[in-house]
C-alpha positions, -999 to 999 in steps of 0.1 A, spaced: -530 693 4 -517 659 16 -542 640 38 -535 642 75 -522 608 89 -549 584 101 -551 582 139 -547 546 151 -548 529 185 -532 494 185 -549 470 209 -521 444 214 -508 414 233 -471 417 224 -460 390 210 -434 388 183 -456 396 153 -472 423 174 -438 439 179 -433 437 142 -467 454 136 -460 481 161 -427 489 146 -442 489 110 -469 513 123 -443 537 138 -425 537 105 -456 544 84 -461 581 76 -497 574 66 -507 568 102 -502 584 136 -501 560 165 -520 578 193 -519 550 219 -514 513 226 -539 494 247 -530 460 261 -547 426 264 -539 390 273 -533 365 245 -497 358 236 -489 366 273 -510 378 303 -521 414 304 -496 426 329 -467 413 308 -484 426 276 -483 461 292 -447 457 301 -438 446 266 -458 474 250 -438 499 272 -406 482 264 -412 483 226 -420 520 227 -387 526 246 -368 506 220 -385 528 193 -378 560 212 -415 568 213 -423 569 250 -445 599 242 -472 574 231 -495 564 260 -501 528 270 -534 519 286 -537 486 304 -566 464 294 -587 438 310 -572 408 328 -603 387 324 -628 380 296 -660 399 294 -678 370 311 -652 374 339 -634 342 327 -599 339 343 -589 306 327 -571 324 298 -554 307 268 -519 321 267 -497 313 236 -463 316 253 -452 284 236 -453 304 203 -437 336 215 -415 326 244 -425 329 281 -418 367 280 -437 370 247 -406 384 230 -385 354 223 -371 348 258 -345 376 256 -350 388 293 -350 424 284 -346 448 314 -380 462 327 -392 493 310 -389 527 328 -423 538 317 -457 532 333 -491 528 318 -515 557 321 -542 557 349 -571 551 325 -582 516 316 -579 505 279 -617 507 274 -619 542 289 -590 554 268 -607 540 236 -639 557 245 -622 590 253 -601 591 221 -631 581 199 -651 610 214 -623 635 210 -618 626 173 -652 614 161 -650 592 130 -612 597 129 -598 569 150 -591 534 137 -586 507 163 -563 479 151 -571 449 174 -544 423 174 -555 402 204 -588 390 219 -615 416 217 -623 421 254 -613 458 256 -633 468 225 -664 449 237 -661 467 271 -659 501 253 -690 492 233 -709 480 264 -700 510 285 -706 538 260 -735 537 236 -718 565 216 -686 545 210 -697 526 179 -708 560 163 -676 578 173 -651 552 164 -639 554 127 -631 517 120 -621 486 139 -597 464 120 -596 430 137 -570 403 133 -592 374 140 -614 346 127 -609 317 104 -634 321 75 -640 288 57 -607 273 69 -595 255 100 -587 275 131 -552 276 146 -561 268 183 -582 238 171 -600 231 139 -629 253 148 -613 284 163 -587 311 156 -567 322 187 -579 358 191 -616 349 188 -611 318 210 -595 341 236 -629 358 243 -656 345 220 -683 364 238 -665 397 233 -659 389 196 -697 383 191 -704 417 208 -680 435 185 -691 417 153 -728 424 160 -723 460 173 -730 479 141 -695 495 141 -675 497 109 -655 464 113 -630 448 90 -620 412 101 -587 399 87 -587 362 94 -561 335 91 -576 325 58 -559 357 46 -529 360 69 -516 325 62 -510 337 26 -484 362 39 -451 345 48 -418 361 59 -394 335 46 -361 323 60 -344 343 32 -363 375 42 -351 370 77 -315 368 65 -321 401 46 -334 417 78 -303 405 97 -280 420 71 -297 454 71 -288 483 94 -324 490 104 -326 491 142 -361 475 142 -348 448 118 -319 441 141 -341 440 172 -366 416 156 -339 393 143 -329 388 180 -365 378 190 -376 358 160 -359 325 168 -386 310 190 -413 321 165 -395 305 135 -389 272 154 -426 271 163 -437 275 127 -411 250 115 -426 224 139 -463 232 138 -467 239 100 -434 226 85 -430 260 69 -397 277 60 -409 310 73 -435 327 96 -470 340 91 -473 378 93 -506 379 110 -504 412 129 -485 432 103 -510 422 77 -540 434 98 -521 466 106 -512 473 70 -549 466 60 -557 495 83 -529 517 69 -537 509 32 -571 493 27 -563 486 -10 -540 458 1 -570 436 8 -603 428 -9 -633 420 12 -668 407 12 -697 418 35 -721 399 56 -731 390 91 -706 372 114 -716 355 145 -693 337 170 -701 304 186 -696 309 224 -702 274 238 -693 237 231 -668 220 209 -669 248 183 -664 276 208 -647 305 190 -660 295 155 -667 325 133 -696 319 110 -701 343 81 -735 347 64 -731 361 29 -768 370 25 -770 353 -9 -799 333 4 -829 347 21 -840 323 48 -877 319 55 -870 316 92 -858 343 116 -823 332 126 -796 344 150 -781 361 119 -813 380 109 -813 417 114 -777 419 125 -754 445 110 -729 434 83 -692 436 87 -664 434 61 -644 401 60 -611 401 41 -609 375 13 -577 383 -6 -545 400 2 -517 413 -19 -491 392 0 -460 403 -19 -469 440 -13 -474 434 24 -441 415 28 -423 443 8 -438 470 30 -428 452 62 -393 446 50 -388 481 37 -401 498 68 -382 476 92 -349 479 72 -352 517 69 -359 522 105 
């Protein structure tokens, strides 16, 4: 008997590579997307919700609920870092799409996460593509949540490499370091896919031309919005292509064999010049002293990725849409 598809909720701040990840998920028979929850990051939360509704309309999947997430960090911080210079002021390449007809559901993102995890204990995977505020709120408001949730796959962290907001921090962790520390230390089954891995997965200019030539409706849509994202990467990294951060994390949730991982305790620096730094303790050394890493649960941290397989899957699913 074929396995039933894995239920996933995508926590997202759409964003161009978020759009790509959402479309790939909708074209992946291995998973059933049971909801999108929204968060600030590439854009503010209100616009993230609008973009999530818009993408589901483009996909013809308005049956999937969208739950709006937090507008502030878990410490009530309102000075948010928004990466609109990477994704365009509308988050989707400045295309000025008409507003979506749909509306988010009444429930907040955290309540929706808690409810779905308790309806399907052990069966729901959350793929977190933005700052971790919503997931931390779910953990804090329901002690059962970490037992009920199947897995949390996080796009976040820079493990033993420089960050992408500054040398210390990766953008999603930097967006709410306190929330990230709550999630990493919660005891839930967590897989963190950091930029040390996603920077190995590049959609080249040639790949983009292939997408443009294909008849896939998702491929066609994405080619319209990719300009801003490509120019940013050309300028910031001098690359002839773009990093597939979000699709890589999503596909690691769909098919865990695409990545290998190590296990250990991860803590997040929440103050000072290195705010947002993710520090991984591999437990190879037993420290004599009790530290802020002692007695904390381990998480999985991705170390390698089958980059050609990820790019092929992304291309195939977008072109066949």
